[in-house]
C-alpha atoms as one frame of an Amber mdcrd trajectory, in Angstrom:
protein
  57.369  23.470   5.922  55.708  20.215   6.396  52.080  19.994   5.642  49.803
  16.922   6.440  46.924  15.912   4.637  46.089  12.521   6.750  42.484  14.264
   7.243  41.903  15.134   3.406  42.366  12.145   2.803  40.404   9.985   5.499
  37.903  12.612   4.629  37.658  11.646   0.907  35.745   8.029   1.358  33.207
   9.702   3.591  32.299  12.436   0.991  31.745   9.898  -1.514  29.427   8.127
   0.750  27.235  11.176   1.070  27.336  11.735  -2.375  25.771   8.213  -3.039
  23.250   8.190  -0.482  22.146  11.536  -2.484  21.353   9.811  -5.765  17.989
   8.287  -7.205  19.097   4.969  -6.158  18.529   3.627  -2.845  22.364   1.927
  -1.243  22.353  -1.363  -1.594  24.361  -2.182   1.341  21.832  -0.729   4.203
  18.731  -1.312   2.573  19.303  -4.927   1.323  17.380  -7.090   3.613  14.307
  -4.249   3.628  14.185  -4.297  -0.129  14.002  -8.423  -0.357  11.277  -7.962
   2.187   9.736  -5.330   0.406   9.535  -7.773  -2.564   8.291 -10.510  -0.891
   4.903  -8.502   0.865   4.700  -7.205  -3.019   4.175 -10.710  -4.359   1.823
 -11.669  -1.830  -0.179  -8.612  -2.668  -0.582  -9.474  -6.407  -1.323 -12.607
  -5.495  -4.058 -11.418  -3.003  -5.270  -9.096  -5.670  -5.619 -11.875  -8.474
  -7.774 -13.919  -5.665  -9.678 -11.089  -4.911 -10.469 -10.047  -8.548 -11.946
 -13.714  -9.521 -13.933 -13.899  -6.047 -15.420 -10.397  -6.904 -16.419 -11.170
 -10.081 -17.548 -14.887  -9.401 -20.407 -12.476  -6.937 -21.013 -10.342  -9.951
 -21.963 -13.837 -11.950 -23.860 -15.301  -8.685 -25.494 -11.633  -8.453 -26.751
 -12.279 -11.902 -27.818 -15.064 -12.355 -29.911 -15.013  -9.209 -31.197 -11.441
 -10.154 -30.059  -9.567  -6.583 -28.108  -6.038  -6.549 -24.854  -5.045  -5.371
 -22.230  -2.752  -6.092 -20.770  -4.045  -9.508 -17.177  -3.083 -10.490 -16.285
  -1.802  -6.938 -14.577  -4.860  -5.772 -12.947  -5.417  -8.712 -11.321  -1.670
  -9.116 -10.446  -2.180  -5.045  -8.440  -5.598  -6.494  -7.240  -4.095  -9.321
  -5.671  -1.654  -7.223  -3.958  -4.256  -4.715  -2.496  -5.840  -8.115  -0.624
  -2.799  -8.968  -0.024  -1.859  -6.046   2.399  -5.308  -5.273   3.757  -4.645
  -9.328   4.665  -1.270  -7.923   6.574  -2.635  -4.995   8.514  -5.344  -7.329
   9.432  -2.908  -9.501  10.813  -0.596  -6.961  12.700  -3.271  -5.000  14.132
  -5.033  -7.721  15.691  -1.212  -8.984  16.443   0.420  -5.369  14.532   3.541
  -7.383  13.158   5.737  -3.814  10.778   7.015  -6.521   9.260   3.696  -6.392
   9.470   2.785  -2.928   7.960   6.031  -2.144   5.023   5.640  -4.696   5.001
   1.863  -2.727   4.491   3.243   0.361   2.081   5.835  -0.833   0.111   3.713
  -2.238   0.017   1.171   0.895  -1.431   4.055   3.035  -4.408   4.287   0.393
  -4.761   0.466   0.475  -5.468   0.667   4.462  -7.480   3.988   4.157  -9.389
   3.602   1.498  -9.629   0.612  -0.425  -9.623  -2.192   1.677 -12.405  -0.366
   4.002 -14.720  -0.301   0.971 -14.576  -3.929  -0.258 -14.936  -4.266   3.840
 -18.134  -1.866   3.579 -19.590  -3.447   0.684 -19.173  -6.965   1.477 -20.597
  -6.855   4.882 -23.736  -5.109   3.417 -23.808  -7.969   0.947 -24.027 -10.395
   3.215 -26.426  -8.469   5.698 -29.049  -7.901   3.220 -28.772 -11.562   1.759
 -29.045 -13.876   5.114 -31.875 -11.208   6.015 -34.082 -11.284   2.753 -33.767
  -7.676   2.086 -35.133  -6.387  -1.027 -34.906  -2.624  -2.944 -36.903  -0.009
  -4.808 -36.218   2.961  -6.021 -38.684   5.147  -8.252 -36.307   7.751  -9.618
 -33.564   7.866 -12.210 -29.559   8.502 -11.087 -29.937  11.460 -13.628 -33.307
  12.911 -12.919 -34.102  13.736  -9.627 -38.016  14.225  -9.073 -39.410  15.659
  -5.924 -41.794  13.098  -4.798 -39.361  10.544  -5.206 -38.035   7.973  -2.537
 -36.640   4.971  -1.804 -36.582   1.771   0.423 -34.973  -1.032   1.548 -37.600
  -3.959   3.304 -36.343  -7.065   4.855 -38.046 -10.289   6.211 -41.447 -10.444
   6.613 -42.066  -7.084   5.739 -41.830  -8.130   1.902 -45.262  -9.569   0.517
 -45.512 -11.457  -2.581 -47.110  -8.117  -4.309 -44.171  -5.884  -3.278 -41.742
  -8.297  -4.482 -42.252  -7.859  -8.280 -41.666  -4.094  -7.811 -38.553  -4.541
  -5.918 -35.243  -5.946  -6.489 -33.428  -8.787  -4.350 -30.293  -7.614  -2.694
 -26.936  -9.022  -1.640 -25.003 -11.773  -3.273 -23.617 -15.177  -1.814 -22.586
 -15.244   1.624 -19.407 -17.748   0.982 -17.986 -15.398  -1.566 -18.366 -12.392
   0.371 -16.757 -13.897   3.497 -13.934 -15.041   0.710 -13.562 -11.871   0.256
 -13.728  -9.971   3.520 -11.003 -12.441   4.643  -8.599 -11.519   1.654  -9.503
  -7.988   2.717  -8.383  -8.692   6.238  -5.510 -10.172   4.861  -4.371  -7.233
   2.956  -5.292  -4.939   5.471  -2.387  -6.519   7.487   0.030  -6.935   4.963
   0.039  -3.125   3.525   0.402  -2.163   7.400   3.423  -4.198   7.470   4.206
  -3.009   3.913   3.967   0.600   5.707   6.303  -0.103   8.145   8.957  -1.543
   6.314   8.897   0.877   3.489   9.341   3.568   5.651  12.117   1.942   7.248
  13.715   1.512   4.201  13.371   5.187   2.929  14.602   6.410   6.636  17.589
   3.773   6.646  20.198   6.493   4.483  18.977   9.472   6.329  19.869   7.821
   9.618  23.695   6.314   7.812  24.194   9.905   6.512  23.763  11.590  10.347
  26.532   9.025  11.860  28.640   9.216   8.503  28.728  13.044   9.325  29.123
  12.412  13.167  32.113  10.628  12.215  33.421  13.281   9.718  33.163  15.899
  12.645  35.160  13.853  15.094  37.291  12.886  12.339  37.873  16.987  11.784
  38.634  17.806  15.811  40.937  15.536  16.012  44.367  17.572  15.965  47.407
  17.010  14.094  50.322  15.346  14.963  52.950  17.947  14.516  56.754  16.557
  13.358  59.526  18.562  15.082  60.695  21.337  13.354  64.411  20.324  12.283
  66.790  23.280  11.090  66.704  21.479   7.597  62.860  22.158   7.488  61.554
  24.505   5.525
């Protein structure tokens, strides 16, 4: 009897490709363009993070010079997160590691939801307090709250010279905070783009595997061409 093995030979390359999709590395052919775009975005994240670290450090320095109160360290932490965010993206796009691309995606979501809004809100308060000449005063310690403690913020003409002796000026230089808001807005847009591109990069192999499964099923459903039986065939 003659046995045809065409379907087995034809099926083998697809099995190998399906096994390749299950590895920890992303397939280079289908994700090369996406990964190159992710790498470019990661480089921009690093540059923006460094710029924001410099701006926030200058804002803290200016605040210490004019003796104003602001949330010291908050913007530096968020900016450092953006630098780390970009470094993870560079490593993931260069090594084709699926786990690093997933981490890149998760960090982009954190940047959009947590860190960028934190910078914009803090800088907006600094601008508002500084432009309206706001002063603040609290008569309690952070670790010991008394029952009759109070904390107040007064702005403009409500603060007379006698009150300013016991109060602290709030906010800092408007130009530095405006630069922080502008950089954070750019980071917000880029983080959204990064989230979309990273998601498409991770879903591309699944789409390819579904197409391979469909092709494999079509090949298996094709009937074999039977050779005519001869008297000499066994």
